[in-house]
C-alpha positions as CSV (number, residue, x, y, z in Angstrom):
1,M,0.0,0.0,-0.1
2,S,1.7,3.4,-0.9
3,S,1.1,6.7,0.5
4,S,0.4,9.9,-1.0
5,G,1.6,12.0,1.7
6,P,5.2,12.7,3.6
7,S,7.0,9.9,4.7
8,T,7.1,8.8,8.2
9,D,10.1,6.6,7.5
10,P,13.1,7.9,9.9
11,A,15.5,7.2,7.2
12,E,13.7,8.8,4.7
13,I,13.0,11.8,6.6
14,E,16.6,12.2,7.5
15,A,17.4,11.8,3.6
16,E,15.6,14.3,2.6
17,I,16.8,16.6,5.4
18,A,20.3,16.1,4.0
19,R,19.3,16.8,0.6
20,T,17.5,19.7,1.6
21,R,20.1,21.2,3.4
22,A,22.6,20.6,0.6
23,Q,20.3,22.3,-1.7
24,L,20.1,25.2,1.0
25,K,23.5,25.9,1.1
26,D,24.3,25.4,-2.6
27,T,21.6,28.4,-3.2
28,V,23.9,30.4,0.3
29,D,26.7,30.0,-2.0
30,E,25.0,30.8,-5.4
31,L,24.1,34.3,-3.5
32,S,27.0,34.5,-1.6
33,D,29.1,35.1,-5.0
34,R,26.5,37.0,-6.4
35,L,26.3,40.0,-3.8
36,N,30.4,39.6,-3.5
37,P,31.5,43.3,-4.1
38,K,35.1,41.6,-5.3
39,N,32.8,40.0,-8.3
40,A,30.7,42.4,-9.1
41,A,32.9,45.0,-9.4
42,A,35.2,42.2,-11.9
43,E,31.9,41.5,-13.6
44,I,31.3,45.1,-14.2
45,S,34.5,46.0,-15.1
46,D,34.9,42.9,-17.6
47,E,31.7,44.8,-19.1
48,V,33.8,47.9,-19.2
49,K,36.7,46.7,-20.9
50,A,34.2,45.0,-23.4
51,A,32.7,48.3,-24.2
52,V,35.8,50.4,-24.4
53,A,36.9,47.9,-27.2
54,D,33.5,48.1,-28.9
55,L,33.8,51.9,-29.0
56,R,37.8,51.7,-30.3
57,R,36.5,49.4,-33.2
58,R,34.0,51.9,-33.5
59,V,35.9,55.1,-34.1
60,T,38.5,52.9,-36.1
61,G,35.5,51.2,-38.4
62,D,36.6,47.4,-37.3
63,V,34.1,45.0,-36.5
64,R,33.2,43.1,-33.8
65,P,34.3,39.7,-34.1
66,A,31.3,37.1,-33.7
67,D,32.6,35.2,-30.6
68,E,32.9,38.4,-28.6
69,P,30.1,39.5,-26.4
70,E,27.9,42.9,-27.2
71,P,28.8,45.2,-24.8
72,T,25.8,45.9,-21.8
73,R,23.8,48.8,-21.3
74,R,25.3,48.9,-17.5
75,A,28.8,49.0,-19.3
76,W,27.8,51.9,-21.5
77,I,26.3,53.8,-18.2
78,V,29.8,52.9,-16.3
79,L,31.2,54.3,-19.3
80,G,29.9,57.3,-19.8
81,A,29.6,58.4,-15.9
82,G,33.3,57.8,-16.0
83,A,34.0,59.9,-18.9
84,A,31.3,63.0,-17.2
85,V,34.1,62.3,-14.1
86,V,36.7,62.9,-16.0
87,L,35.7,66.4,-18.2
88,G,34.5,67.2,-15.0
89,V,37.9,67.2,-13.0
90,V,39.6,68.4,-16.6
91,G,37.4,71.3,-16.3
92,K,37.9,72.6,-13.0
93,L,41.9,72.0,-13.4
94,V,41.5,74.2,-16.6
95,R,39.8,77.0,-14.8
96,R,42.4,77.1,-12.0
97,G,45.3,77.4,-14.8
């Protein structure tokens, strides 16, 4: 006779608890990796490098290789914000001089 409800066998319950703990550990590890500031900074850095390479190709007229990923929107935003900061600093220095 089979039961459709949860098992009452202690060995099966312990096995289910072990599986659940392993899944939870994997989930926590993945979230820790995603939320680690160093990992996020490295990911954004790689995206910005791809955007700079794409910008360089647009200026020189080169074609992006098919195996190279397209720059993300976030990379263009970070690159633009960085350029704005640099222009602001240069503007202040020119006004002082």
